[in-house]
N, C-alpha and C positions, 0 to 999 in steps of 0.2 A: 578497620571493615565493620566491626562490629556495632560500632555508632549507627554506621549508616545503614544496618540491618537492622538495627533497631527503631530506626528512623520510619523503614520500611514497613515494619509491622505494627509499628504505631499508625500509618496512613493505612494501612489496610483495615484495622480496627476502626478509626473514623470512619472510613470508606463501609463497613457491616454494619455500623449503628446506622449511615445513610440510609443505605439499601434499608435496613429492617422500616428506618420511621415510613420513608418513600411509601415501602410495603404495604404497608396499616392506613398508609393516607388512600391512598390506591385501592384496595380492598374496600374501603368505606365508601370513596365517591361508587364502586361498581355497586356496593348494596344501595347507592343509591338511586343508579340508575334501573336497576333491576326491579326495585319497590315501584319506581314508576311505570314503568312496562307494562309491572301487574296490576296497579290503577286501572291505564289504560283499557290495557285488555280486557276486565270482566266490566269497564263499562263503557264499551265502545260500541257492541251491539244494541244495548238497552237503549242508550241515547240518541242511537241512530233512528232507531226505532220510531221514539215520541218526535224525532226531528223532523222523519218524511211525514211521519199524520200531523204534525200542525202546517204541515210546508202547503198543502193544497187550500186551509182552511182560512175564511175569514178573520178578520181583529176580535170580533163579537165571539166569535167559538171557539179562538184557542183561547180568550180568558177564561171560558166555561170548562173546555178540553184541562189547563193547569190547576183549575181548582180542586177538579173531580178525580189526578191524578195526586196532586196535593195532598188530597187528603184521605186516598187508599193509601198510597206509601208511605206517607209521613214522610214526604222530602220535599224542603221549600222550592218553588218553580219558578222562574220570570222569565220575560223575553228584554234582553236587552238592544241595542247595534253598538255594532263593533266600534264606533267612536266612544258611547257610555263607557264601553270597557274597558278602552285605555290599553289595550294591545299592543307588544313589542310588533315589531318586524316580522319576526320567528313565531309568534303564536300565531300571528293571521295565518301567514302561509301555513301553519300547519291544517290550521282550522277551514280555510278555502281550499285544501287537497282532501278535504272528509273525514279529515281524522279526527279522534276526541279528545282536548286537551285539560289534562287534569293536574288541576293546582293543589300542593297539602299544604293544607291548615290545622289541621292536628296531629297528633299520633294517629289515631283511625281515619280522621274524617278529612273528608276533600271534596275542592267544589271543580264540578264538570262542566264542560262547556262544547256544544256541538251545535254548531251552522245551522240555520236550517232551508232545507232547498240553497237553492243558490243565493238569495236573499242577502243583504248587510245586515243580519239578524240572528242576533245566537240565543239558544238554549243553556239559561246558566241553571243546574243543580245543588247544593249543600246537603251531602253523603254523610251522615257521622257513623254510622257502618257500613262501609262499604261494600263487605262481602255479603251482611244476611241483607241489608235493605236494600241495594242493586237485585240480589235474587227472588225476595218478595215482589220488586217490582217486576220483573224477566218476567216472571207468572202472571203477573193479572195483563200485560202488557200482551203476553202470545197469549192467553187464554182469549183475552177480547177479540183478538185478531183471528184464530183458530175458527172460531165459533160463528163465524161469518160466513164458512165453506163447509159443506155438507160433509158427512162423514170419514167417506169413502176419497175425499180430497185433501184432509186433514195433511194425512203425514207428510202425500208431498207438499202443501204448503208449508210445513214446518223446515222442511229440506231447504226451500228456497230462499225461507228468512232468512237461516243461519249461513247460507252460501251469500248471500245480498247484503246484506247487515252484521257483517262484520264477529259476529260475539265472537269469545274465546274461551270458549264452555260447550263442551257438548250436550244437543239439546236431540229428545227423544221423546214417543208416544207408545206406551204399552197398555196394553191389559192390566188389569188390580192383580190378576192371580200372579202373570208374567214378574212382577217386580219384585227386586230384591228387598223386602223387606218382611219384618215380623207383623203380629196378626194385631199387635195393638193400633203399631203405625197404619195396615190396612185400615183396621178400621176408624180410622182417625181420619185418612184421605177420603175416604167412602159419604164420610161426613160432611167432608166440602173443607178439612180442616188443609192447613196447609205444613208438609212434613219435610224435617230434615233429618237426615239419615248418617251417620257417621261410616266414614268407609275401612272396608277391611282391615287396611295398612295403619288405621287410622291418622293418617295424617290427611285424609280428605273429608267433604261432606256432598253428598246429596240432595237435592229439593225436590218431592216429592207433591202435587197437586192435580186434583181430579178434575177432570174437567164436565162441568154441567151438562145433561142429557146426552152423552156419550160414552162408550164404554174407557174410553180412554183412560189414561194418566200419565199428567206429559211430566218428564223427567227432565231436570239441569244436571250438569255435573259428569262425573266431581269435579268441585273446586276445591283447588290447593291454596294453602294458607303460605301467604309469600314469606319463606322464612330464610332471615338475614345469616350471613356465616357467623354464628358466635362467639365471642371475643376469645373464648378456652379456643377452639379451633384455631381461629387466628392466632395468636400464641401460641399453640406449641408448633406452628407449623412452623410461622416466623422464625421460632425456636430451632425446631429442627434443620429448618432452610441455612439461618445465618452458622450452623455448627460444620451442616455440610462446607459450604463456600468453605470458611474459616480453614476447616482440613485439605483442602483443594489448596485454599490461596498457601499454605502454610509446606503442605511437598513440591510446588509452583517453588514459591522463593527459598524452599530449604535445598530445592538443586539448581534454584540459580547462586545461591552459597558456598555448595560444593565445588562448581561450577569455578567461579570470581576464586571460591580458594584454590585451583591448581591453577588458573591465571597468577594470582600471587605467590605463591612457589615457587612457579617457575621463572619469575621474575627478580624472584630472592636467588635462584639459582645461577641467571644470566650474569646478576649483579656481583656472584662469587668467582667467573670466571668459567662456567660450564656454559658455551654459548651455543654449542650442540642441541640445550634445550628447546622442547618442544611441548605445545599443550594439542587435545584432542580438537580437531575443528570440523566434526562433518555435521555435526544443523545446521541451518539454514536461519535461526532465527536473530535473535542482535548479538545475544555474546556467542554464538557459535562466528559471528562476522568481526565480533574484536578477538577472539582467540586467533581467525586467519590473519587478521589485523598483527596482532603480536606476533605471530609466526612471520611473516612477512616481515617486519622488524628484527627479529633475532636473526633472521638468514642473513637483512641486509648490514647489519654488525657483524656478523659472523663473518661476512664478506669485506668488509668495511678493513675490519681486526687484521683479515686475511690479507689483505693487500696492502695494509702499513706495514706490516712484518714483511713480505714480499721485497715492499718496494725497502725499505731497510738493507734486507740484507744483499740487495742486487745496488743499493747505492754501495755499501760496503765492497761489496764484489770490483765493480766498477770505479771506484775510483783507485784504486791500488793501483793500475797500471800508471795512469798519469800521474799520477803522486809521485812512485816510485821513479817515473820518468825524470819530472820534475827531481826529485830529490837528485839523482844520478848527473842532471843538466848542474846541478848548484857543482855538484862535487869538481863535474867537469872543468867547470868556467873558472874555479877554486887552482887549478893544474896547468890551468890552459898556455901553452907557449907564446899563443903571437895572437892581433889583433883576428885574424880569417879564424881559429878556430875557437875562438869567445863569440863570435859572430855566428858561426855554426849553432852552437850549444844554444845564444839564446834566441834564434829560429827556433828550434824544435821548443825550447820551453814554452814559447807562444804559440805553438800548434797542440801543443797539452795542456795549455789554460782555454784556447780555444775550443779544446773538447773538452772539457770539463763545464764553460760555463753551457752548452751544449746541452749535456748530458742531464745540468740542474734544469735547465729551460724545460727540458723534455719531459721532468720528472713532477715536474711541479703541474704541468700541463695536464701529462697523465692524472695526476693525483684531484685536479679538484675537475675533469672530465667525470672522472669515478665515483666522487663520492654524493655529486646531486648536478641537478641540474640547474647549466651555467644559465644566466641571464645572455638571451638572444633575443637578439632584433631585427626578426627576417625582414627580409627588404627584396625587392627583383634586381637579382643579379644576370647581366648580359652573358651566357656563356662562352660564347665566341670571343669577348674582350677576356673572359675570364683565361681561357687556355695559350690565350698571346702573349697574357701576361705572363704567366705562371712559363714558359714559353723563352722571353726573354728575360728572365728572371736565371733564370736554372743550366739554359744551352752553354753560355761561356766559361762553367763549371769542369766540364770537359769536352775537350776539343774534336775528342778521337769521336764522341759520339753524337750524331745527330737527332736532337727531337722536333719533330715534326706532327704537324697534323692530318689526323688519319679521315675517313669518312664519316661526315655527318649524316644523322637523318632526321629530318622535320616530316613531321606525318602532317597529313592533309589538317584535322582537326586542331595541331596546334600551330597551325599558322594564321597566325590574328592578323598578318603586317605592322608589328612590334618587335620583333628579332625572335631571339631565339634565349626566354628569359627562362629565369625560373624563382623561387619562392625561397632563399635561403639566406644566413649569415654568413653576411660577406667574408668576415679574416676568421672564421673557421670552417668554410667551406674551401676560403683559398690557402689554408694550413695542411690540411686533406689533401687538397688534390698535391702540394708541393710537397708529403713526405712520400706520396705515390714517386710521382715525376723523380725523384729522388734516390728513392729504392730502385725503379726499373735504370737509371742512368747506373746506378753503383754495379749493376753486372748484366747491362745490353752490352751486346758484342760491337755495335754501330750502330744500332738504330731505337727510336722510342715514339712512341706513335699514340697522340690522344684524339678520341673523338668522342660524339656527343649522340644518344637516342632521345627523341623527343615527343613526348604522348600527351595526348590530350587533359591524361592524369596525373602521367607516374614519367619520369628522364633518371637517364643513365649516362655514368663518364665511364670510358673507360679508359687503363693505360698499359698499353702494349708493348713490349720488348723481345728483342732478338737474343737474350742469352740462355744460360743452358735451362731456364724454366722449374716448375715445383713441384717435386712428386705428389702423386693426388694423396699418398699414404697423410701426408700429414697439412693437408687445404683447411682441414678442423681446427690444427690446433695453431694457425700463421698468425692468429692478430693474437696472440697470446703475447702478455707482456714479456718480458725478454725473452723471448725463443728465438734463438739462432739454429740453422740448419746445420750439419756434418758436410756439405758439398761445397758448392761456390760461394754460397753466401753465406759465409761465415765473418770471425771478428775481423779477417784481413780486408773483407771487401769494407770495411767503417760499419757504424750502425752501433747501436745498444740493445737494438730491440723492444724498444718502445714507440715507434713512427709509425707502426702499421697499426698497432693496440689504440696507439689516440686516434687513426685515423679510424677505425672501429665505431669509437665513443663521440664521436663528432659524428659521425653518419646517423649514430641512433638515436644521439637526442634531435636529429633530423626528423625521426620516422623510420627511418630507412635502415638498409643495412648494407655492409661490403663483402665481396664476396674473391673467391681466387678462383680460374679455371688455366686453359692453357689456352693460347694466342692460336688462332687461327690463322691470322695475317704473318706476323711475323715469324711465328714456330716456339718461342720464351712464354713468360709467364704471364698472365692476365690479369688487371686488378679493377672491380669493375662499383663504385657510389649507383644505388640505384633508391631512389626516395620519389615522396609524392610532389609533383609541381608546385600544388599551391598547399602550404600551411594552414592549419584550421589555427585559428587564434588562440592564447593564451584562457 
């Protein structure tokens, strides 16, 4: 078992390493996706504004606008058709939905593409410093757009641009004295310079530019730098995660090892003869189910060995009487004075041998049925024919007892025009019915009745007699092997106490049950066999 758990621990370690590698790759992919989204968010508003400004212009005006923007922004710009750009299906679909496509071409550089209006035309720009260049480009384009409106309407126009063009950062117009800048920065803005101010937390920047001829200062931001998850932090998280997972796995496997060790100890005790040993099987997991199956196996072994011991004791007890009679018969034959006396003793010995043969047959049949499921070949059995056959076979054994057919009931749903049929193993069902009728004939005064009740789902056979009956106090143990009662159903009436046990096991393998009660028809005992009319295939 230790080698098994070593393999389990080795497998767990390999799984943890695989999880760590997959985690690192996943985080790397996540960083790539985050970076792409960051670049698209920064570039979307600026390039959308430029593309929308180009859409209504003619070819000559477009070229002039591109030259002016290139000179002022420091960004190479060009117009290409979709075909010339050689776009993939997903990229084309993204652009046609009005989105910006950003392709990384260097550590901090990217190619930005945006569709011009609804035409098959692309505005393409190569941005070397995506944050700084885009900020300056955005300042210039917004200022150029706002100066076309009166001062009182510029704030409203800026809000419309932010909403309609999809800028990925805040835009605002403030008076110079309201801005969060120092004196030097305000002086530079007042002189027409563009100022980039570091945010209070040090993780962002804000861009300020004065609006010529207005009291306004155009503010962009804060613009946050895209910070990928640092490798050191990822390594620390991975190590801590692996340690936590390893600890959890160790505790789970340790508990599993303890429970399996309990199973191993219980199996060892059972092998040493302690058949009453059981293990806890409260949990509903796989080990709990294994423990339940183990307990079931142990109970079956205990019951089988108990049956074996019981059979050995019963055999030794049951064989004594016929063997003693045989020995006595042999002694008497040796001293017999004439052929008539010798014939008498030989006849008695023949009866003893038949009794021994019947006892051995019953014990073998019971042991075979008790040890496990026999090979049952279920077939359609005609109940009328079966009952008539049993009556014809057993009626001659006692001329003073009349074996008859009682009232049979065939339900409307069970009447299909094919007779009173059931699915059963013909040989074993015949044996069970023979045992019940033989038992009833031994104890009947003058009559035994056989009848059946047949429904759509289940069937029942009743065997009744007019004998003394069976006390209700022993109904629950009448089917126990080698059980004899203290009244008229004793050894004197014949039998070895196995017939009813065989009946119970046969009907058990038919998924039914055998029961005993009082006969309302004849006043004696009534034995009933009930089982499903149709047997499920194995």
